[in-house]
N, C-alpha and C positions, 0 to 999 in steps of 0.2 A: 347314428345307432347301431351296433355292429349285428348283424344276424347272425344265425348256427347257423354250421356246415349243415347239416337238416335240413333245413330250411331254405338255405342257399340252392342246394341240390334238385331241391323238389319244385323251386321256381324255375329254376334253368330249364328242368326237361318239362314241365308243364308248357313253358313258354316256347320250347323246341315240339313239341306234340303240337301246339297250336301251327306253328309254321309248319310244319308236314300238311296236317290237314291243308292248310290253306294254298299251301304247291301243290297239291294234288289236284285241288279242285280248278287251281289255275290250268295244271295240265290237260284236263279234259275238257278245257273251255277252249284253249288256244287250238289245241291239235283240230277242234272240231270247226273253229272260223278257218284255220289255215289250209286245210283239207278243201273245203268248201270255196276258198277261193283262190286256192293254186298259189298261195304266198311261202314261199321259203324262210320269210323272217317271221312268220307267225308261227309255222312250224319250229323252227330252232329256239323261239323265243319259249315254246312249249319243253322242250328238251332241256332248256337251259333252267327250267320251273323244275325238271325234275333232278337235276344234279343239284339245285337249293334244297329239296325234301331228301336227298342224301346227307347234306351238309348238317341238315339238323340231327338226322340219326348220328352223325359223329359225333355232334355237340353231345347229343343224350349218351354214349356210351364213353366220351372221352371224360364226361363230368363222375359218372360212376364209376368209373377206373380209377378218376383220381380222389377220390374219396375214401379207397380201400385202404386197410389199415395197414401200417409198416408190418412185416416181416423180418426174417433173418438176413435175407436177398438185399432187401430195402429198406435201410431201418430209419430214413428218415420219409419215407411215405411214399407215395405216388403222385404226389400234387402236382409234380410238371406233368403230367401225361396233359393235362389241360392246353400246354402249351404245344403240346404235340399235335393236338386236337385242332387248335387256333392253326398249325403249318398246313393240315390236311382240308382245312375250311378254305386256307389261301391257295394252295393249288387247283383247289374246283372252282374257285374264281379266276387264276389264271386259265384253265381248259375251257370257262366257259367264253371270256374273253377272247382265246384263240379261234374256239370255234364261231363267235359272232364276224370276226373278222372274214375267216375264211368262207364262211358262207355269203357272209355280203359280197365278197368277190368274185365267187361262184353265181350269185344273183345277175350283178351287171355284167359277167360275161354270157351269161343268158339274155340279157334284157338286148346285147348288143347284138347277139345272133337271133333273137326271133321279133324284137320290136314290140311285145306285150308286157303287158302290165297285168297285176294281178287284178281280178276281179271282185270286189267287193261291195256288199251291200249294204245299205243303210243301218239292220240290225248288226252287222257284223263291226262294224264302227263303234256302235253302244256297247257290245260284249267286251270290245277290246279297252274302252274307256274304263267299264267295271273293274275288269281285272287288273286296270293298273293301279284304280284305287284300294284293291286287294292288298295288292302288292305292296303300296305305301304304307298302307296299315300295319303290316306283316314287320318293314322295315321300321315303323316308329314304335311298335311295341320289344322291337329286336334291342333299337339302342335304348328304353326307357329301363326295359328289365336287366340289360345288361350292364349299366351304367348303376342301378339300386344293389345288384350282387356283385360286381366288380368282376365280369365275365368277359375277358377277351374274347373267347368264341363266340359269345353273344355278339358281342359288339364288329366282331367281323361278318356274321355272317349280315346283319344290320348294314354295312357297308354291302354287303353283296346285295341284297335286297333292294336296294335304294340306286343301285347301280342296273339293277333288272329291271326297275319302276322307267329308270330313263330311257333305258336302251327300249322297252314297251312303248314307251312316248315316240319314240323314233318311229317306231315301225306303225303306230298311228298316225302319225305325221304324213309319212310316206303312203299310207293307206288314204289319207284324206285327198291327198295330192292326185291320186289315182284314180280315187273317185269323184272329184269334181274335175278334174283337168285332163287326167289321161297322164299326168308326168310320172316318169320315173324316179324316184329321191331315197327310198328305202335302204338301197345299198348302198351308197355315199355316207348315209345317216349313221348305217350299221356301224363301218369301218371306224369313224369317228368314235361312237361309244364306246365299240371293242378296244380300240387304245386306252381310254380312260379308264375301263374295268383291268385291262393289264396291271397302269398305273396302281390302282388301288391293290390290285391282289399282291404286288412286288411289295407297297409299302410294310402289309399287313405279314406276307412272309418274313423279312427283314427284322419287326419290329418283335414276332415270335419267336422268330431264332436266336436274338437280343437275349431276351428275356431266359432261353435253354441253357443262351452260356452264361448266364448272370451278368444283372446290371449291378450299378452304383444302387444304394437304397436310398428314399428320397430324402434330401437334403433338409427339408424342415421338420422330419419327424427326426432325424439325426440330431439336431439342435434341443430340440424338446427332450431325447432320450439324453443326450449330455447334462442338460440343466438338472433333471430329475436325478442324476447320477449323482450330479455333484452337492446337492440337497440332501442327501442321505448324511446323519451324521458323522463324521470322522473320516469322509471322503476328502481330499484335500486336490485329487485332481484325477482326471480321464480320461486314457490313452488308448489309440489301437482298437478303437471301435470298429468291430467286423459285425455284419448281419447278413445270414445268406438264407435266400429265399429259397424254399421248396414246394412251390406252391401258393395258392390264394391262401391268405392268413397263415401260414406256414415258416415261422420263420427262427433261426439258431443263432444265435449269434455268442460273442466273446467281447471282453472290454478287461483293459486293466486300469486299476486305480492307484492313486498316491495314497498313502496310511503313515500315521507316524511312526518311527522306528522302533519306539519301545513300547508298541501294543501287545498283549499277550493273544495266542491262538484265539482263545474262546471270542474275545472281543473283537477280532478281525472276523472271525465266522460271524458273529451277527450282524456284521457290515455286508458281507458277502448276500448272506441272507436276506436282509432288508432290501439289496439291489434285484435280485434273482424275483423277489416278490412282487417289486413294482415292474418290471418287464414284464412278467406272464399276465399279470391280472390288467396292467394297464394298455402295453401294445404285444401283446399273446403272443413274447421273444422269449425262447430258454437261451437263457442268457446264464456264459461259464465267466467268471470273473476270477481274474489273476490280480498277486498283489505287489505294488513297489513300496519299499520301505524308504521314506523320504524323510525331511526335517532334521538335518544333519548342519547343525549351527555352527560348528567351528570354524574360526576362520582360513583354517586350510582346504576344506573345501569350498567355503564360498567364494577363494580367492581362487581354486581351480574353477571353478563352474563358470566365474566370470571370465576367465581365460577361456575357455573353450567357448564360451557366447561370443566373444569379439572374433575369435577364429572362424567360426562356421557363419559368422553375418556376411563374410564374403563372397559365399556362396548361396545365388539369390533362389535358388531352386530346392533350398532346405525350408520346410515349413513349419516343423517344430522337432525341437528335442525334449526327451525326457527320460524316465528311469535312469537318473543322474544317481550314482554309487561309488563310494571311494571306499576300497579297503586299503588302510596305511600299514597294515601289517605285512600284506603281501605283494603291497605296491601294485594294484591293479585298480583300475575306473573304468567303468561301465557305464553305458549311455547310447540310447537307441536314437535315430535319426529318420525323419518322414521325409522323401525326396517327393519334390511333385512329380505328374507323370512328364512335364517340359525337361527334366532331367535326361539323359541320353547315357551317361555314363558315373554312376553313382557308383560304381565301385573305386572308380580313379579319382572321385573326391574324395570317398572315405582314405584313400591311401595318401593323399595331400593333407587331409587333416592329420592323419596321425602321423605323420612325416614332422609337423610343424609343432605337433604337441610334444614330440618324442625330443626335440631340439631344446623345449624349456621344461620337459620334466624326463630325464633322459634314464632315469631308475626305473620308471612307472613304465607298464605292459594298457596299453589302451584298446580296451574291446569295443568296437562301435558295431551295433546292431542297423544292417539297413531296414525301415518300414516302407509298406507300400502305403500312399496316399489311399487308403480305402473309402473313409468315410469325410475328409477334414473340409477340400475344397467344394 
């Protein structure tokens, strides 16, 4: 069930505030243990939790800004601010991973110089274990709520919190070895975990940038949308379906439909309004509808369409032809071709098709529109 934007915002803000409280508590706990034990890994773990609190602040600010109403400068709203917030969280993850590796290396160097291991007490180990449990709880909370409200920023913070818990576990393992056997391992564990943190940050950064650039809409929903459009009485075909995303649940789209060529303007408007209503009510998409006049059953048009079909079959990278229209008075034929992204030179293919058509219909002008594969494949 779709939740309202207001409820979604409240959920994200409330979850982030709980995360801030939890991380501030962890900062105090780990800083106390780290200073007493003279453990750089525990102290840096505390600093890392401080950056986590900052990432929660970014999540709150990003969510608030993304829900600002459209204005003259940004008529499509501010929904993509949430993706920018995810980028900032990813950068914080990268910083945390870099610091973990750097401090681990410094810790290793210091150990070889002094041969001293951190001095942990049993209560320190218990406190670190409790801190890990708290961090895991924060990660689970972020993930559950992030999936519930489809928040990429919360999900990114969940990944960050999970790796922090793993890093803290590595710190605990190192502390146990130091406490029981006097062995030094925390620096090496820190480097390994730091590398995984960097990998996670890079993946989140790539995904966030991909959303900002603009991704292809979900294939299953595209199929469902086309099915609903084709089910509207009077629609003979649905083409050129484009959906642009401007943040969570903020979509603007366009589609061309085929209708009978003899329909009146009022009849066409009824079809267009029916489609627009379904798209908004069911998919929350503001849809613009363009019209193609179809169904000319004259033998001349059928013959020309079949000829065009035979010619374009020679090009395997053409995945659809539509909008076929012939004006015998002006000797003009129009149609659109959708090329797959595997076709590197669509203009050259169109020139070849045009040349072959002119050889058969020398008195016609062929206007061929190249369409992008926005949603078919």
